[in-house]
C-alpha positions as CSV (number, residue, x, y, z in Angstrom):
1,M,14.6,88.6,84.2
2,N,16.5,88.8,87.3
3,R,18.3,91.6,85.8
4,K,15.2,93.6,84.5
5,T,13.8,93.3,88.2
6,D,17.2,94.7,89.7
7,E,17.0,97.5,87.5
8,S,13.2,98.2,88.0
9,S,14.1,98.2,92.0
10,N,17.0,100.3,91.6
11,K,14.8,102.9,90.0
12,L,12.2,102.9,92.2
13,I,14.6,103.5,94.9
14,L,16.1,106.3,93.0
15,I,12.8,108.0,92.4
16,I,11.7,107.7,96.0
17,L,15.0,109.2,97.4
18,T,14.7,112.0,94.9
19,L,11.1,112.6,96.3
20,V,12.4,112.5,100.1
21,C,14.8,114.9,99.2
22,A,12.5,117.5,97.3
23,A,10.2,117.2,100.1
24,A,12.8,117.9,102.6
25,I,13.4,121.1,100.3
26,V,10.1,122.0,100.4
27,L,9.1,121.5,104.2
28,T,12.0,123.2,105.2
29,G,11.3,126.3,103.1
30,T,8.2,126.6,104.8
31,D,7.1,126.9,108.6
32,I,5.3,123.5,108.2
33,V,8.3,121.2,109.4
34,S,11.1,123.0,112.2
35,V,14.7,122.6,110.8
36,S,15.2,122.6,114.6
37,P,15.3,119.0,114.8
38,I,17.6,118.9,111.7
39,R,20.1,121.0,112.9
40,K,20.3,118.9,116.2
41,V,20.8,115.7,114.2
42,A,23.7,117.6,112.1
43,S,24.9,119.0,115.2
44,Y,25.3,115.3,116.7
45,V,26.7,113.9,113.5
46,I,28.0,116.2,111.0
47,V,30.0,118.4,113.5
48,P,31.9,115.4,115.0
49,M,32.8,114.1,111.5
50,Q,33.8,117.5,110.5
51,K,35.9,117.7,113.8
52,G,37.5,114.3,112.6
53,I,38.5,115.4,109.2
54,N,39.9,118.5,110.5
55,S,41.9,116.2,113.2
56,I,43.1,114.2,110.3
57,G,43.9,117.4,108.0
58,R,46.0,118.4,110.8
59,W,47.7,115.1,111.1
60,L,48.5,115.0,107.8
61,T,50.0,118.5,107.3
62,D,51.9,117.4,110.3
63,R,53.4,114.4,108.8
64,R,54.4,116.4,105.4
65,D,55.9,118.9,107.7
66,Y,57.9,116.4,109.5
67,F,58.9,114.5,106.3
68,G,60.1,117.4,104.6
69,K,61.9,118.4,107.3
70,A,63.4,115.2,107.6
71,N,64.6,115.2,103.9
72,E,65.6,118.5,104.5
73,L,68.1,117.0,107.4
74,N,68.9,114.4,105.2
75,D,70.2,116.8,102.6
76,R,72.1,118.5,105.2
77,I,73.9,115.8,106.6
78,K,75.2,114.5,103.3
79,E,76.4,118.0,102.6
80,L,78.3,117.9,105.9
81,E,79.6,114.3,105.0
82,Q,80.8,115.7,101.7
83,Q,82.5,118.8,103.4
84,V,84.2,116.3,106.0
85,A,85.2,114.4,103.0
86,D,86.7,117.5,101.1
87,L,88.8,118.4,104.3
88,Q,89.9,115.0,104.9
89,E,91.6,115.0,101.3
90,E,92.9,118.5,101.8
91,N,94.3,117.5,105.1
92,L,96.0,114.4,103.4
93,V,97.1,116.9,100.6
94,L,98.6,119.0,103.1
95,S,100.1,116.4,105.0
96,E,102.1,114.9,101.6
97,N,103.1,118.2,100.9
98,Q,104.6,119.0,104.6
99,S,106.2,115.4,104.2
100,E,107.5,116.0,100.8
101,L,108.8,119.7,101.9
102,K,110.5,118.2,104.8
103,R,112.2,115.6,102.3
104,L,113.3,118.4,100.1
105,R,115.0,120.6,102.9
106,E,116.9,117.6,104.1
107,L,118.2,116.8,100.6
108,Y,119.0,120.4,100.2
109,A,120.9,120.1,103.3
110,L,122.5,117.1,102.2
111,D,123.1,118.8,99.0
112,A,125.3,121.8,101.0
113,G,126.6,119.2,103.3
114,Y,128.8,117.5,100.0
115,Y,128.9,120.8,98.3
116,E,132.1,120.1,96.8
117,Y,130.7,117.9,94.4
118,D,128.6,118.1,91.3
119,K,124.9,116.5,92.4
120,V,122.1,115.7,90.6
121,A,118.5,114.9,92.0
122,A,116.5,112.0,91.3
123,N,113.4,110.4,92.1
124,V,112.7,106.4,92.6
125,I,110.3,105.2,90.4
126,F,110.7,101.3,91.2
127,K,112.2,99.2,93.4
128,D,112.3,95.2,93.6
129,P,109.4,93.2,95.7
130,G,110.1,93.4,99.2
131,N,110.2,95.6,102.4
132,W,113.4,97.0,101.7
133,Y,115.0,99.2,99.1
134,S,118.2,97.3,98.2
135,S,117.8,97.8,94.3
136,F,115.8,100.4,92.9
137,I,115.2,102.6,89.7
138,I,115.7,106.7,89.5
139,D,114.1,109.0,86.9
140,K,117.6,109.8,85.9
141,G,120.2,108.7,83.7
142,S,123.0,109.0,80.7
143,N,121.0,111.9,79.5
144,D,121.8,113.7,82.9
145,G,125.7,112.6,82.7
146,L,125.1,109.5,85.0
147,E,127.3,106.6,84.8
148,I,128.2,103.6,86.5
149,N,129.5,103.4,89.9
150,M,128.3,107.0,90.8
151,N,127.8,107.2,94.7
152,V,124.1,107.8,95.6
153,I,123.2,109.6,98.8
154,S,120.0,110.5,100.6
155,Q,118.4,111.2,104.5
156,G,121.9,112.5,105.4
157,G,123.9,109.5,104.3
158,L,125.1,107.0,101.8
159,V,122.6,105.0,99.6
160,G,124.6,103.1,97.4
161,L,126.1,102.9,93.9
162,V,124.9,103.2,90.4
163,T,125.2,99.9,88.8
164,D,123.3,100.4,85.2
165,V,122.2,103.2,83.2
166,G,119.8,104.1,80.2
167,A,118.9,107.2,79.0
168,D,116.4,108.3,80.9
169,W,116.8,105.6,84.1
170,A,119.4,104.0,86.3
171,T,119.5,101.5,88.4
172,V,120.7,101.9,92.3
173,R,122.2,98.7,94.6
174,A,122.0,100.0,98.1
175,I,124.9,98.9,100.7
176,I,122.1,96.9,102.3
177,D,122.2,94.5,99.3
178,D,123.9,91.0,100.5
179,S,126.3,91.7,97.5
180,N,127.4,94.9,98.6
181,S,130.6,95.6,100.9
182,V,131.9,99.1,102.0
183,S,135.3,100.0,103.3
184,A,134.6,102.4,105.8
185,M,136.3,104.0,109.0
186,T,135.6,105.6,112.2
187,L,135.1,109.6,111.8
188,S,137.0,110.5,114.7
189,R,140.3,108.2,114.2
190,N,140.2,106.8,110.8
191,D,140.1,103.3,112.0
192,T,139.2,101.3,109.4
193,C,136.7,98.3,108.7
194,I,134.4,96.7,106.5
195,V,130.8,97.3,106.4
196,T,128.7,94.6,104.7
197,G,125.0,94.3,103.6
198,D,122.6,91.8,105.4
199,L,118.8,91.9,104.5
200,V,118.2,89.5,107.6
201,L,120.1,91.5,109.8
202,L,118.6,94.5,108.7
203,D,115.3,93.4,109.9
204,D,116.6,94.5,113.1
205,G,117.6,97.9,111.8
206,L,121.4,97.0,111.5
207,L,124.5,96.4,109.7
208,A,127.2,94.2,110.2
209,F,131.0,95.7,110.2
210,S,133.8,93.7,110.8
211,Q,137.6,93.9,110.6
212,M,138.3,97.0,112.7
213,N,141.9,97.2,113.3
214,T,142.4,99.2,116.1
215,A,144.5,99.5,119.5
216,N,142.3,102.9,120.0
217,T,139.0,102.8,122.4
218,V,136.1,102.8,120.0
219,T,132.8,103.0,121.7
220,E,129.0,103.0,120.9
221,G,127.4,105.8,118.8
222,E,130.7,106.6,117.3
223,R,130.1,107.6,113.3
224,I,131.4,105.5,110.8
225,V,132.0,107.0,107.4
226,T,133.1,105.8,103.9
227,S,137.1,105.6,103.8
228,N,139.4,107.0,101.8
229,I,141.2,103.9,100.8
230,S,137.4,102.4,99.0
231,D,138.0,102.0,95.4
232,K,134.3,102.9,94.5
233,Y,132.8,105.3,97.2
234,L,133.7,108.6,98.1
235,P,135.6,109.2,101.3
236,G,133.8,111.0,104.3
237,I,129.9,109.9,103.0
238,L,128.2,109.0,106.7
239,I,126.8,105.4,106.6
240,G,125.6,105.3,110.1
241,T,126.6,105.2,114.0
242,I,128.0,102.0,115.8
243,S,125.5,100.3,118.2
244,E,127.3,97.4,119.4
245,I,131.1,96.4,119.5
246,N,132.9,93.3,120.3
247,D,136.6,92.1,120.4
248,D,137.5,89.2,117.9
249,T,139.1,86.0,119.3
250,N,142.1,87.0,117.9
251,H,142.1,90.0,120.1
252,L,143.4,92.3,117.2
253,T,140.2,93.2,115.4
254,K,136.8,94.1,116.3
255,T,133.6,93.3,114.7
256,G,130.3,94.9,115.9
257,Y,126.9,96.6,114.4
258,I,126.1,99.8,113.0
259,I,122.3,101.5,112.8
260,P,122.5,103.3,109.4
261,V,121.4,106.5,108.8
262,V,119.5,106.1,106.0
263,N,115.9,104.4,106.2
264,F,115.9,101.6,103.8
265,K,112.3,101.2,104.0
266,N,111.3,104.1,102.9
267,I,113.4,106.4,99.9
268,R,111.4,108.9,97.9
269,E,114.1,111.2,96.6
270,V,118.0,110.7,96.1
271,L,120.9,113.1,95.2
272,V,123.7,111.1,92.7
273,I,127.1,112.3,93.0
274,K,128.4,112.7,89.6
275,T,131.8,112.7,90.7
276,L,133.7,109.0,90.1
277,K,136.2,108.0,92.9
278,Q,138.5,106.8,90.4
279,N,138.5,110.7,88.9
280,V,139.3,112.4,92.6
281,K,142.7,113.3,93.0
282,D,144.1,112.3,96.6
């Protein structure tokens, strides 16, 4: 019952509104009713509404332009960040290439310094755990003519000996290994001594020498090389320079410390001298 009443009321309101609109159209089309009051009402109501709508439209347009520019700016920032990343990567590659070129030049100079020996270049492919290259593996072996006890050099001086050989690999034990000792001598006067490996001592960047039997004055900075009487090491290969020297209690021999020429924390490439000491004619 209520539903029918509501429908009847809605129809009645619709009919009244329709008649009012029709009457307004007829009256404004004639001189019976002046349209000036209506225009005034429109100027007070519709015009402000239109201005408000226009303001909202401009604001929305500005927001759209702002977000559009913000998106463009974000895209540009991403492009610049990618360019920076690419440049950093290129710079890293160039730095690595320069470092490699420097090492190869040093290796070439070392090769020229020991021109009398046949040598083969090799890369370090594995090392024992720890900070020091006391024992490591290179990528050349018997296929390249390598044999046990061949001398290994790098960075201007003696690294160690080949101790094991496979077809395409070899193990190198460095002179810093605790089990190693090298018969050495001073370069200027040929005063002999024994250089021993000591990984603990190497933490201070040093090797030890002992049993230097000399009546000569030996000073800091004297270069120590492999001696002629060594049974495995070829003569004249630089080991390092004396940093400290002391008289033993017997006053007949001297002991001290050597700064090695090779950086045993970072060995990338080496030269293996293919001449064995036992095959060298005195």
